[in-house]
N, C-alpha and C positions, 0 to 999 in steps of 0.2 A: 616236794613232799614224798617221802618214801613210804610205801604201804607197810602196815604192820603184818606180822605173821598171821596166817589164817589156818588154824589147825582144826580140821573137822572131827578129830577124835576127842576134842574137849567136850565135857558134858553140857556146858552152856550152849555151845554151837549146835550140838546134836538136839538139844531141847528146842531151840529156835527152829531148826529144820523140821522137827516133828510138827510144830505149830504151823509152819508154812504148808506142809503136806495136808494137815487137817483143816486148813483155812480157818483157824481159830481167830476170834476177835480179841484184840489185845488193847491194853492201855499202856502207853509209853510216857513215863514222867521224865521231864527234862530238868537240867540243873537250874534253869531260869524260872522254874515253877510251872511252865506250860505242860499241858497234857494232850497227847494225840491218841485218839481211839481209832482203830481200824484193823485191817488184816495185814500181816507181814507178808510181802510177796517175794522178797529176796533179801539176801545179806551178802556183804563182802567184808574185807578187812576194815574198811573205813566207814561204811554206811549201812543203814537199814532202810528198806523201802516199805513205807506204811501206806496202804491203800484205804482211804476213807470211803465210806458208802456214797457220800455226796460229791465226790470228785472223780474226774476222768483220769487224772494222772496221780501217781503216788507222790508222797512227801518223802524226801530223802532226809534222814536223820543221822547226823554225825554220831558215831558210837561213843565218842568221848563226852558227849553232852547228856547221855542217858544215865538216869539215876536208878529207875526201876522199870521192869516190864512185867506185867501180870496179865493173866487171861481174864476175860469178862464172860459172863454167862450169856 
């Protein structure tokens, strides 16, 4: 599997990076209807790492499965 291009100048990637810096709580909706709430801890070309409050390890989410990402209050 060859990684996709990761361009940090893209607005979506910059926005996710600002949410990582600010430690914003997010809701990630997946194509199978599941929803994961937590803080985004890092991103790479293939995955997002979402840290839930009740877990010690992050959940890795394949970017291709993500429908929406929104901030929670």
